[in-house]
N, C-alpha and C positions, 0 to 999 in steps of 0.2 A: 451426344453432349453429356449425358449422365455418366457415361463410362469415362470420359476425359476428366470430369470433375473428381470422380473417385480416385483416379490415378494421381492427380495433383495433390489431393488430400493425403494419400498414402505416402507420397514423396515428402510432403511437409512434415509428417509425423516422424519419418526416418531422420530427417534433417534436425529435428528438435531433440532426438535421442542422442546423448553423448556417446561417441565411439570409444571403443576400448582397444582398437587395434594398435594405436600408437602410444598407448599408456603402458608403462612397465609396472607391474605389481610385484609385491614382495611374496616370494613363495611361502615364507613362514606364515604370512597372513592368510594365504589360501588354505594351507593345511597346517593346523596347529601342531599336530604330532602324528606320527605314524609308527607302526610296529618296526619298520625297517630302521627309522632313526633311533628308536629306543634300543634296538639290538646293536646298532653301531656305537652307541654311547657306552655299552657295556663291554666292548671289545678290549679296552685297555686293562680291565680286570683280568680277562682271560690271558692277555699278553703277559701278565706278571705271574701266571701260574695258578690263579684262583679258579676253581671249578666248583660247580654246584654239587657234583657227585664225585667224591674221591675214588681212586681206583680200588678194586677189590682187595689187592695186596695190602694197601695201606689200612683198610678197614680191618683186615685180618690181623695185621701187626698191632694196631691199636687195641683190638679186642684181647689179644694175647697179653700185652703189657698191662692192660687194666685188670685182667683176670689174675695175673701174677701179683699185682699190688694188693688187690682186694683179698686174695687168698692168704697172703702173708700177714695182712693187717688183722684179719678176723679168723685166724687159724683155730683158735680155741672154740669158736662157735660153729665152724664148718666141719671140723673133724668129728666123725661119729664115735671114735674111741680115743683113749689116750695113746700117744704114739709108742709108748714102751710097755703097754699092757700085754702080757703074755698069755697064750693058751696053747700049752705044749701038746695037748691032745689033737689040735687041729693044725699042726705045723705043715707047711707047704700045701695048704688047702687051696684049691682052685677058686676062681672068682665065683661068688654066690650072691644071692640077694642081701644077705647079712653083711657080706664083705665083697663089695663090687670089684675090687682089684685083687682079691685073694689075700693070703697070709704068708708070712715068711717062715724061716726055719724055726723060729721061736713062737710062732703063732700070732705074731703082731700084725695088726691091720695095715695093709699096704697103702690104702687110701689115706689114712691118718698120717702115716709117716711121709707120704708124698706131699701132703698139705704143709706139714711142718718143715719139710725140706725146702719148700719154696721160700720160706722166710730166710733160711741160710743163704740161698742163692741170691735173693734180692739184697740182703745186707752186704754180702761180699761184692756184688756188682756195683751197687751205689757208692759204698765207701771207697772202694778201689778207684773208681772213676773220679770221685771227688778229690781224693788225695793226689792222684796222678795229675789231674787237671790243675790243681793249685801249684804243685811243684813245676809242672811244665810251663805254665804261664809265667812264673817268676824267672825261671832259667832262660826260657826263650825270649822273654821281654828284655832281660838284662843283656843277653847276647846281641839281639837285634838293635837295641837302642845305643849301647856303648860302642859296639864294634871293636876293631883292633884286637889286642891280645885277649881281652875278656871273651870276645866272640870266638877266637881261635881255640882257646883251651876248653871252654865249655862245650863246644861242638866236638872236640876230640874225645871228651868223656862220653858224650852221646854216641859217637861212632864206635867206641870200644864196647859199650853195653849192647849196641845193636849188632855187633859182630857175632854175638853168641845167641843161640836159640833161646827165646824167652822162657819156654817151659823148663829148659834145663837149668837156667838160673833160678827160676822159682823153686824147683825141686831142691837145688843146693841150699838156697836160703832157708827153705822150710826145714830141711834136715838139720841145719845149724841152729836155727831158732827153736825148733821143737814143734811137734804137731799140735796145732790149736787153731781156732777160728781167727783170733787176733793175729797170730803169726802168719796165717795165710794172707790176710789183708795187707800186712806190712810187706811181705815178700812180693806180692803182685803189684803193690804200689811202687816199690823200689825199682821195678823193671818196666812199669807201664808209663812213666812220665816222659820217656824219651821221645815217643811219637808226638806228644803234645808240644814238647820243647821245639822240635824241628818245625812243626806247623806254625807255631807262634813266631819263631825267629824269621821264617820266610815271609810271613804276612807283614811283620813289622818292617822288614827291609823294603817291601813294596809300598806300604802305606805311608812311610815317612817321606816319600817323594811327592805326596799329594800337596795341593796348594794350601789347604787349611793347616796341615802339619808344618809346612815350611813357614807359613805366616806366624804360627805360634812360636816356632823356633826363632824367627827374626825378632819377635817381641821380647825375647829373653826369658821365656817361661822355663822353669826347671824341667828336666827330662822326665822326672817322675810324674809331674802334673800333665805333661804332654801325653805320656803313655796312658795314664789312667783316664783322662777326659777326652782325648782325641783319637787314640788308637785302639784301646781296649774295647770300647763299644762296637767297633767295626769287626772285631774278632769273634763276636758272639755266634754268628751264623756258622762259620766253619768248625768252631769248637763244639757246637751242639751236634753236628753231624759226626765228628770224630768221637764224641762221648757216646753216641748211640752204638757205634760199632765196638767201642771199647768195653761197654757194659756186656755185650754179647761175648766178647773174648774173655772177660773176667769170669763169667759164669761157667764157660767151658773149662778154663784153667782151674777154677775151684773144684769142679767135678773131677778133673784129672788128678789133682792132688789128693782129694778124698778117696778116689779109687785106689791110689797107691798107698794109702794109709798115712799120708802126711798132712791131711786136712782135719776136718771135724772128726773127733774121735767117738766111737760107740760109747753109750747107746744113743747119742744125739743123732737124729735123722738127717741125712744129706743125700742128695740124688747120686753123687759119686760113690759114696759108701754103700748105698743100696745096690748099685750095679756090681760092686765088688762082692757083696754078700750073695748075690744071686747067680754069679757066673759059675759057681760050683754045682748048681742045680739047673743048668741051662737046658738039659735034655728032659728032665722030669717035671720041672716047674718053670717054664719059660716066662711066665707072667712076672717073675721077680725082677727080670732085666728089661722086659718089654716096656712096662709103663714108666719107670724112671728114665729110660732112654728116650721114650716118646716125649716126655715132659721137657727134657733138655733140648731135643730137636725142635719142638714147636716154639719154645721160648727164644732160642737163637734165631730161628727162621723169622719169627715176628719182628724181632729187633732189627734184623738185616733189611726186611721190607721197609720198615720205617726209615732207616738210614738211607736207603737207596732213594726213596721218595724225597726226603729232605735235600739230599745232594742234588738230584735232578732239578728240583724246584728252585733252589738257590743258584744253581748254575744258569738257569733260564733267566732269573732276575739280573744276574751279573752281566749276562750278554745283552 
């Protein structure tokens, strides 16, 4: 009898306890948050190319560019000697603690001249890209927006300039204008805008088919306003990538012209002119050409690493 009463009491308690088998509960209420859900919420950021740790090549390129900018900006404080200070008794001296990169044929400190030469390379690269970008955006925007005869004749001019090797045109223009830093920038800008013009023209032809541009055209807005407000902001990404590669090309072109004697004239330091001065002593003083060549190589390599990363990242976003 006692056992039967205990069984009935147990079954009564189970009947009074509300069941949960037929009730649907909210999974979010059971588990407020979990590491898996937080990781899934961050996937869209990685889908657009954002990473917590950038690739090593990008870090290297950014470090090279930052070093170039800081060296050019603070050349007076970083250089241990004046770039034109001569010590004829120590000409062609090998690297030493007092002169870490050695001395040239006039006893001038190679490190100081290399530091001041970075200022020339940065000026030529930045100004050439800026002027070429401005001309290219104007020409390409006019050709792509107007079309018709304007597009035809402007692109024929671009095709004619692109038919000749760029360095040969730069040499010819520098020879006509005369060797100087300003003339080098003018010569490189007059041949460098063609790539930007073709890029802008192609992008404008593609972007003017989008709905927001067609809507602005249907409202009767002027073509200039449509280009400046609705098309030009969308050109920023490809133009930044093109400018990164263009700056590397301008630095190499300036070094080539200075090497040929058509760029910065002595005694002003330039990486190209330093290579030209050191080639006569390549067997007995290889440091005269080693360090300027290494500076050009690292700078161009760093800029290309940055350009490649920007291009891949922007292509991933566009996809």
